[in-house]
MMTF fields as JSON, N, C-alpha, C and O atoms, coordinates in Angstrom:
{
  "mmtfVersion": "1.0.0",
  "mmtfProducer": "UNKNOWN",
  "numBonds": 315,
  "numAtoms": 316,
  "numGroups": 79,
  "numChains": 1,
  "numModels": 1,
  "chainsPerModel": [1],
  "groupsPerChain": [79],
  "chainIdList": ["A"],
  "bondAtomList": [4, 2, 8, 6, 12, 10, 16, 14, 20, 18, 24, 22, 28, 26, 32, 30, 36, 34, 40, 38, 44, 42, 48, 46, 52, 50, 56, 54, 60, 58, 64, 62, 68, 66, 72, 70, 76, 74, 80, 78, 84, 82, 88, 86, 92, 90, 96, 94, 100, 98, 104, 102, 108, 106, 112, 110, 116, 114, 120, 118, 124, 122, 128, 126, 132, 130, 136, 134, 140, 138, 144, 142, 148, 146, 152, 150, 156, 154, 160, 158, 164, 162, 168, 166, 172, 170, 176, 174, 180, 178, 184, 182, 188, 186, 192, 190, 196, 194, 200, 198, 204, 202, 208, 206, 212, 210, 216, 214, 220, 218, 224, 222, 228, 226, 232, 230, 236, 234, 240, 238, 244, 242, 248, 246, 252, 250, 256, 254, 260, 258, 264, 262, 268, 266, 272, 270, 276, 274, 280, 278, 284, 282, 288, 286, 292, 290, 296, 294, 300, 298, 304, 302, 308, 306, 312, 310],
  "bondOrderList": [1, 1, 1, 1, 1, 1, 1, 1, 1, 1, 1, 1, 1, 1, 1, 1, 1, 1, 1, 1, 1, 1, 1, 1, 1, 1, 1, 1, 1, 1, 1, 1, 1, 1, 1, 1, 1, 1, 1, 1, 1, 1, 1, 1, 1, 1, 1, 1, 1, 1, 1, 1, 1, 1, 1, 1, 1, 1, 1, 1, 1, 1, 1, 1, 1, 1, 1, 1, 1, 1, 1, 1, 1, 1, 1, 1, 1, 1],
  "groupList": [{"groupName": "SER", "atomNameList": ["N", "CA", "C", "O"], "elementList": ["N", "C", "C", "O"], "formalChargeList": [0, 0, 0, 0], "bondAtomList": [1, 0, 2, 1, 3, 2], "bondOrderList": [1, 1, 2], "singleLetterCode": "S", "chemCompType": "L-PEPTIDE LINKING"}, {"groupName": "GLN", "atomNameList": ["N", "CA", "C", "O"], "elementList": ["N", "C", "C", "O"], "formalChargeList": [0, 0, 0, 0], "bondAtomList": [1, 0, 2, 1, 3, 2], "bondOrderList": [1, 1, 2], "singleLetterCode": "Q", "chemCompType": "L-PEPTIDE LINKING"}, {"groupName": "GLU", "atomNameList": ["N", "CA", "C", "O"], "elementList": ["N", "C", "C", "O"], "formalChargeList": [0, 0, 0, 0], "bondAtomList": [1, 0, 2, 1, 3, 2], "bondOrderList": [1, 1, 2], "singleLetterCode": "E", "chemCompType": "L-PEPTIDE LINKING"}, {"groupName": "PHE", "atomNameList": ["N", "CA", "C", "O"], "elementList": ["N", "C", "C", "O"], "formalChargeList": [0, 0, 0, 0], "bondAtomList": [1, 0, 2, 1, 3, 2], "bondOrderList": [1, 1, 2], "singleLetterCode": "F", "chemCompType": "L-PEPTIDE LINKING"}, {"groupName": "VAL", "atomNameList": ["N", "CA", "C", "O"], "elementList": ["N", "C", "C", "O"], "formalChargeList": [0, 0, 0, 0], "bondAtomList": [1, 0, 2, 1, 3, 2], "bondOrderList": [1, 1, 2], "singleLetterCode": "V", "chemCompType": "L-PEPTIDE LINKING"}, {"groupName": "ARG", "atomNameList": ["N", "CA", "C", "O"], "elementList": ["N", "C", "C", "O"], "formalChargeList": [0, 0, 0, 0], "bondAtomList": [1, 0, 2, 1, 3, 2], "bondOrderList": [1, 1, 2], "singleLetterCode": "R", "chemCompType": "L-PEPTIDE LINKING"}, {"groupName": "LEU", "atomNameList": ["N", "CA", "C", "O"], "elementList": ["N", "C", "C", "O"], "formalChargeList": [0, 0, 0, 0], "bondAtomList": [1, 0, 2, 1, 3, 2], "bondOrderList": [1, 1, 2], "singleLetterCode": "L", "chemCompType": "L-PEPTIDE LINKING"}, {"groupName": "ALA", "atomNameList": ["N", "CA", "C", "O"], "elementList": ["N", "C", "C", "O"], "formalChargeList": [0, 0, 0, 0], "bondAtomList": [1, 0, 2, 1, 3, 2], "bondOrderList": [1, 1, 2], "singleLetterCode": "A", "chemCompType": "L-PEPTIDE LINKING"}, {"groupName": "ASP", "atomNameList": ["N", "CA", "C", "O"], "elementList": ["N", "C", "C", "O"], "formalChargeList": [0, 0, 0, 0], "bondAtomList": [1, 0, 2, 1, 3, 2], "bondOrderList": [1, 1, 2], "singleLetterCode": "D", "chemCompType": "L-PEPTIDE LINKING"}, {"groupName": "CYS", "atomNameList": ["N", "CA", "C", "O"], "elementList": ["N", "C", "C", "O"], "formalChargeList": [0, 0, 0, 0], "bondAtomList": [1, 0, 2, 1, 3, 2], "bondOrderList": [1, 1, 2], "singleLetterCode": "C", "chemCompType": "L-PEPTIDE LINKING"}, {"groupName": "PRO", "atomNameList": ["N", "CA", "C", "O"], "elementList": ["N", "C", "C", "O"], "formalChargeList": [0, 0, 0, 0], "bondAtomList": [1, 0, 2, 1, 3, 2], "bondOrderList": [1, 1, 2], "singleLetterCode": "P", "chemCompType": "L-PEPTIDE LINKING"}, {"groupName": "TYR", "atomNameList": ["N", "CA", "C", "O"], "elementList": ["N", "C", "C", "O"], "formalChargeList": [0, 0, 0, 0], "bondAtomList": [1, 0, 2, 1, 3, 2], "bondOrderList": [1, 1, 2], "singleLetterCode": "Y", "chemCompType": "L-PEPTIDE LINKING"}, {"groupName": "GLY", "atomNameList": ["N", "CA", "C", "O"], "elementList": ["N", "C", "C", "O"], "formalChargeList": [0, 0, 0, 0], "bondAtomList": [1, 0, 2, 1, 3, 2], "bondOrderList": [1, 1, 2], "singleLetterCode": "G", "chemCompType": "PEPTIDE LINKING"}, {"groupName": "MET", "atomNameList": ["N", "CA", "C", "O"], "elementList": ["N", "C", "C", "O"], "formalChargeList": [0, 0, 0, 0], "bondAtomList": [1, 0, 2, 1, 3, 2], "bondOrderList": [1, 1, 2], "singleLetterCode": "M", "chemCompType": "L-PEPTIDE LINKING"}, {"groupName": "LYS", "atomNameList": ["N", "CA", "C", "O"], "elementList": ["N", "C", "C", "O"], "formalChargeList": [0, 0, 0, 0], "bondAtomList": [1, 0, 2, 1, 3, 2], "bondOrderList": [1, 1, 2], "singleLetterCode": "K", "chemCompType": "L-PEPTIDE LINKING"}, {"groupName": "THR", "atomNameList": ["N", "CA", "C", "O"], "elementList": ["N", "C", "C", "O"], "formalChargeList": [0, 0, 0, 0], "bondAtomList": [1, 0, 2, 1, 3, 2], "bondOrderList": [1, 1, 2], "singleLetterCode": "T", "chemCompType": "L-PEPTIDE LINKING"}, {"groupName": "TRP", "atomNameList": ["N", "CA", "C", "O"], "elementList": ["N", "C", "C", "O"], "formalChargeList": [0, 0, 0, 0], "bondAtomList": [1, 0, 2, 1, 3, 2], "bondOrderList": [1, 1, 2], "singleLetterCode": "W", "chemCompType": "L-PEPTIDE LINKING"}, {"groupName": "ILE", "atomNameList": ["N", "CA", "C", "O"], "elementList": ["N", "C", "C", "O"], "formalChargeList": [0, 0, 0, 0], "bondAtomList": [1, 0, 2, 1, 3, 2], "bondOrderList": [1, 1, 2], "singleLetterCode": "I", "chemCompType": "L-PEPTIDE LINKING"}, {"groupName": "HIS", "atomNameList": ["N", "CA", "C", "O"], "elementList": ["N", "C", "C", "O"], "formalChargeList": [0, 0, 0, 0], "bondAtomList": [1, 0, 2, 1, 3, 2], "bondOrderList": [1, 1, 2], "singleLetterCode": "H", "chemCompType": "L-PEPTIDE LINKING"}],
  "groupTypeList": [0, 1, 2, 3, 1, 4, 5, 6, 7, 0, 8, 1, 6, 9, 7, 2, 10, 0, 2, 8, 3, 5, 3, 7, 0, 7, 4, 7, 7, 11, 12, 13, 6, 6, 5, 1, 0, 14, 3, 6, 12, 15, 7, 0, 16, 8, 16, 4, 17, 8, 15, 7, 0, 7, 0, 0, 12, 7, 8, 7, 5, 12, 6, 5, 0, 2, 3, 17, 18, 6, 7, 14, 15, 7, 5, 5, 6, 0, 1],
  "groupIdList": [1, 2, 3, 4, 5, 6, 7, 8, 9, 10, 11, 12, 13, 14, 15, 16, 17, 18, 19, 20, 21, 22, 23, 24, 25, 26, 27, 28, 29, 30, 31, 32, 33, 34, 35, 36, 37, 38, 39, 40, 41, 42, 43, 44, 45, 46, 47, 48, 49, 50, 51, 52, 53, 54, 55, 56, 57, 58, 59, 60, 61, 62, 63, 64, 65, 66, 67, 68, 69, 70, 71, 72, 73, 74, 75, 76, 77, 78, 79],
  "secStructList": [7, 7, 7, 7, 7, 7, 7, 7, 7, 4, 4, 4, 1, 7, 1, 1, 7, 7, 2, 2, 2, 2, 2, 2, 2, 2, 2, 2, 2, 2, 2, 2, 2, 2, 2, 6, 7, 6, 6, 7, 6, 6, 7, 7, 2, 2, 2, 2, 2, 2, 2, 2, 2, 2, 6, 7, 7, 7, 7, 6, 6, 1, 2, 2, 2, 2, 2, 2, 2, 2, 2, 2, 2, 2, 2, 2, 2, 2, 7],
  "xCoordList": [-171.626, -171.155, -172.243, -173.141, -172.139, -173.118, -172.389, -171.65, -172.608, -171.956, -172.654, -173.878, -171.857, -172.427, -171.512, -170.323, -172.058, -171.299, -171.533, -172.626, -170.489, -170.574, -169.912, -168.776, -170.603, -170.019, -169.243, -169.699, -168.073, -167.239, -167.119, -166.963, -167.192, -166.937, -165.434, -164.635, -165.059, -163.634, -162.809, -161.622, -163.399, -162.641, -162.463, -161.744, -163.108, -162.96, -161.828, -161.425, -161.325, -160.25, -158.922, -158.684, -158.061, -156.748, -155.823, -155.886, -154.988, -154.101, -153.026, -152.668, -152.516, -151.416, -151.809, -152.141, -151.775, -152.095, -151.074, -149.914, -151.522, -150.636, -149.537, -149.629, -148.514, -147.399, -147.904, -147.5, -148.782, -149.334, -150.139, -150.05, -150.929, -151.719, -150.814, -151.078, -149.756, -148.826, -148.144, -147.98, -147.742, -147.102, -148.084, -147.724, -149.323, -150.346, -150.607, -150.864, -150.545, -150.71, -149.594, -149.831, -148.388, -147.258, -147.448, -147.134, -147.957, -148.199, -149.281, -149.154, -150.342, -151.414, -150.888, -151.216, -150.079, -149.512, -148.576, -148.521, -147.842, -146.967, -147.787, -147.401, -148.916, -149.786, -150.316, -150.398, -150.677, -151.193, -150.1, -150.365, -148.875, -147.76, -147.51, -147.284, -147.551, -147.335, -148.394, -148.095, -149.62, -150.727, -150.906, -151.761, -150.109, -150.227, -151.667, -152.282, -152.182, -153.564, -153.85, -152.999, -155.036, -155.436, -155.744, -155.896, -155.837, -156.124, -154.858, -154.943, -153.71, -152.423, -152.182, -151.53, -152.687, -152.454, -150.999, -150.402, -150.426, -149.044, -148.032, -146.857, -148.473, -147.558, -146.474, -146.711, -145.298, -144.164, -143.405, -143.676, -142.454, -141.64, -140.882, -140.767, -140.369, -139.639, -140.55, -140.138, -141.798, -142.74, -143.028, -143.052, -143.245, -143.518, -142.357, -142.567, -141.148, -139.967, -139.74, -139.47, -139.847, -139.648, -140.705, -140.379, -141.96, -143.046, -142.929, -143.095, -142.646, -142.507, -141.305, -141.38, -140.217, -139.02, -139.264, -138.841, -139.947, -140.202, -141.228, -141.291, -142.035, -143.092, -142.939, -143.916, -141.735, -141.536, -141.627, -141.986, -141.315, -141.489, -140.857, -139.843, -141.48, -141.003, -141.263, -142.396, -140.225, -140.309, -139.657, -138.664, -140.225, -139.613, -139.367, -138.359, -140.264, -140.111, -139.456, -139.227, -139.151, -138.459, -139.331, -138.81, -140.658, -141.54, -141.589, -141.672, -141.538, -141.576, -140.284, -140.317, -139.165, -137.902, -137.842, -137.25, -138.453, -138.523, -139.375, -139.031, -140.476, -141.304, -140.507, -140.572, -139.77, -138.973, -137.957, -137.735, -137.351, -136.414, -137.134, -136.59, -138.354, -139.127, -139.461, -139.394, -139.819, -140.148, -138.925, -139.042, -137.762, -136.535, -136.205, -135.749, -136.434, -136.203, -137.18, -136.786, -138.446, -139.453, -139.117, -139.283, -138.641, -138.249, -137.119, -137.15, -136.122, -134.98, -135.43, -134.955, -136.34, -136.8, -137.703, -137.802, -138.353, -139.288, -138.592, -139.22, -137.314, -136.587, -136.066, -135.436],
  "yCoordList": [-71.385, -70.763, -69.854, -69.417, -69.584, -68.725, -67.821, -68.291, -66.525, -65.571, -65.542, -65.648, -65.396, -65.208, -64.298, -64.182, -63.659, -62.751, -63.112, -63.53, -62.946, -63.208, -62.037, -61.681, -61.446, -60.357, -60.948, -61.884, -60.392, -60.825, -59.705, -58.537, -60.064, -59.095, -58.841, -59.695, -57.669, -57.317, -58.299, -58.477, -58.941, -59.902, -61.245, -62.113, -61.424, -62.654, -62.565, -63.58, -61.381, -61.191, -61.559, -61.266, -62.198, -62.534, -61.323, -60.587, -61.143, -59.981, -60.063, -59.047, -61.237, -61.429, -62.529, -63.637, -62.236, -63.285, -64.423, -64.217, -65.606, -66.772, -66.658, -65.866, -67.457, -67.507, -67.896, -67.302, -68.888, -69.324, -68.211, -68.026, -67.464, -66.37, -65.286, -64.769, -64.935, -63.911, -64.366, -63.574, -65.645, -66.148, -66.12, -65.727, -66.536, -66.51, -65.085, -64.869, -64.115, -62.707, -62.27, -61.528, -62.73, -62.401, -63.018, -62.391, -64.231, -64.901, -64.158, -63.97, -63.738, -62.992, -61.66, -61.273, -60.967, -59.692, -59.901, -59.063, -61.007, -61.359, -61.427, -60.863, -62.121, -62.226, -60.88, -60.605, -60.039, -58.705, -57.835, -57.047, -57.975, -57.225, -57.68, -56.856, -58.982, -59.488, -58.97, -58.669, -58.87, -58.422, -56.915, -56.385, -56.222, -54.776, -54.415, -53.538, -55.113, -54.971, -53.582, -52.987, -53.073, -51.781, -51.914, -50.905, -53.135, -53.39, -53.643, -54.085, -53.369, -53.668, -52.907, -53.421, -51.719, -50.926, -50.522, -50.043, -50.714, -50.289, -51.433, -51.243, -52.606, -53.755, -53.485, -52.823, -54.009, -53.85, -55.182, -56.1, -55.259, -56.474, -56.69, -57.819, -55.616, -55.751, -56.272, -57.111, -55.774, -56.241, -57.729, -58.481, -58.153, -59.566, -60.431, -61.436, -60.049, -60.842, -60.836, -61.883, -59.683, -59.589, -60.387, -61.114, -60.254, -60.962, -62.463, -63.227, -62.894, -64.325, -64.901, -66.007, -64.171, -64.646, -64.762, -65.73, -63.769, -63.765, -64.804, -65.167, -65.286, -66.238, -67.572, -68.304, -67.897, -69.144, -70.383, -71.455, -70.262, -71.36, -72.664, -72.676, -73.766, -75.094, -75.287, -75.162, -75.585, -75.679, -76.977, -76.964, -78.095, -79.407, -79.704, -80.321, -79.278, -79.573, -78.442, -78.574, -77.332, -76.227, -75.359, -74.547, -75.512, -74.754, -73.275, -72.418, -72.977, -71.574, -70.86, -69.703, -71.522, -70.889, -70.727, -69.773, -71.654, -71.524, -70.309, -69.582, -70.089, -68.912, -67.634, -66.698, -67.589, -66.404, -66.137, -64.988, -67.19, -67.063, -66.503, -65.636, -66.985, -66.472, -64.997, -64.22, -64.613, -63.212, -62.327, -61.224, -62.79, -62.018, -61.873, -60.817, -62.928, -62.88, -61.91, -61.119, -61.965, -61.054, -59.609, -58.727, -59.353, -57.979, -57.5, -56.373, -58.35, -57.985, -57.695, -56.743, -58.511, -58.341, -57.112, -56.558, -56.697, -55.567, -54.219, -53.183, -54.22, -52.939, -52.442, -51.386],
  "zCoordList": [9.086, 10.292, 10.844, 10.124, 12.129, 12.781, 13.767, 14.633, 13.624, 14.506, 15.858, 15.943, 16.912, 18.243, 19.044, 18.743, 20.05, 20.894, 22.343, 22.723, 23.155, 24.584, 25.298, 24.985, 26.237, 27.025, 28.195, 28.851, 28.442, 29.55, 30.569, 30.213, 31.801, 32.855, 32.924, 32.542, 33.41, 33.43, 34.257, 33.98, 35.261, 36.067, 35.357, 35.853, 34.205, 33.437, 32.415, 31.848, 32.183, 31.212, 31.844, 33.016, 31.076, 31.624, 31.478, 30.493, 32.454, 32.48, 31.41, 30.815, 31.162, 30.209, 29.23, 29.65, 27.918, 26.953, 27.021, 27.38, 26.676, 26.729, 25.674, 24.736, 25.85, 24.894, 23.505, 22.505, 23.443, 22.158, 21.491, 20.277, 22.281, 21.73, 21.166, 20.081, 21.879, 21.4, 20.113, 19.185, 20.052, 18.84, 17.671, 16.561, 17.921, 16.866, 16.39, 15.206, 17.293, 16.915, 15.972, 15.018, 16.242, 15.367, 13.984, 12.973, 13.94, 12.656, 11.871, 10.661, 12.558, 11.893, 11.348, 10.227, 12.138, 11.687, 10.502, 9.602, 10.494, 9.372, 8.08, 7.057, 8.145, 6.973, 6.526, 5.329, 7.484, 7.134, 6.522, 5.614, 7.017, 6.425, 4.989, 4.103, 4.765, 3.408, 2.441, 1.285, 2.916, 2.071, 2.082, 1.372, 2.879, 3.052, 3.415, 2.807, 4.417, 4.851, 5.413, 6.074, 5.152, 5.717, 7.211, 7.898, 7.715, 9.122, 9.945, 11.091, 9.381, 10.01, 11.305, 12.213, 11.396, 12.606, 12.721, 11.756, 13.899, 14.14, 14.049, 14.362, 13.627, 13.536, 12.488, 11.478, 12.758, 11.85, 11.8, 12.574, 10.875, 10.8, 12.103, 12.579, 12.675, 13.936, 15.041, 15.842, 15.091, 16.111, 15.931, 16.906, 14.692, 14.408, 14.885, 15.565, 14.536, 14.893, 16.403, 16.991, 17.024, 18.476, 19.235, 20.172, 18.836, 19.523, 19.323, 20.274, 18.11, 17.845, 18.592, 19.127, 18.63, 19.332, 20.833, 21.467, 21.393, 22.835, 23.261, 24.435, 22.316, 22.673, 21.958, 21.801, 21.527, 20.775, 21.66, 21.173, 22.937, 23.89, 23.439, 22.741, 23.853, 23.47, 21.983, 21.517, 21.259, 19.797, 19.339, 18.61, 19.775, 19.545, 18.066, 17.722, 17.199, 15.769, 14.993, 13.791, 15.66, 15.011, 14.121, 13.356, 14.205, 13.332, 13.696, 12.816, 14.98, 15.391, 15.018, 14.597, 15.163, 14.758, 13.237, 12.734, 12.515, 11.061, 10.678, 9.747, 11.388, 11.129, 11.378, 10.581, 12.461, 12.778, 11.667, 11.283, 11.16, 10.038, 8.807, 8.122, 8.514, 7.38, 7.563, 6.61, 8.778, 9.052, 8.856, 8.322, 9.275, 9.085, 7.604, 7.165, 6.842, 5.404, 4.746, 3.889, 5.14, 4.579, 4.909, 4.066, 6.137, 6.513, 5.619, 5.125, 5.407, 4.578, 3.136, 2.518, 2.606, 1.236, 1.063, -0.032, 2.139, 2.032, 2.116, 1.896, 2.429, 2.574, 1.253, 1.196]
}
């Protein structure tokens, strides 16, 4: 692998992240919560569930709803 950086002008940034990006963010935070990562920031189980639910979109195979169910189970077990 090779690291590279690209500078973006402020007009190149999108105002609202896509539904897929928001869902992926919830999945990443889920993993950090499970590992009790020091990089977790302010993410919580409620944030993961709310964000994933709000950005689940078209879920033809039911994988996103299954993830939400797993997150709810993990929240319950972590209390």
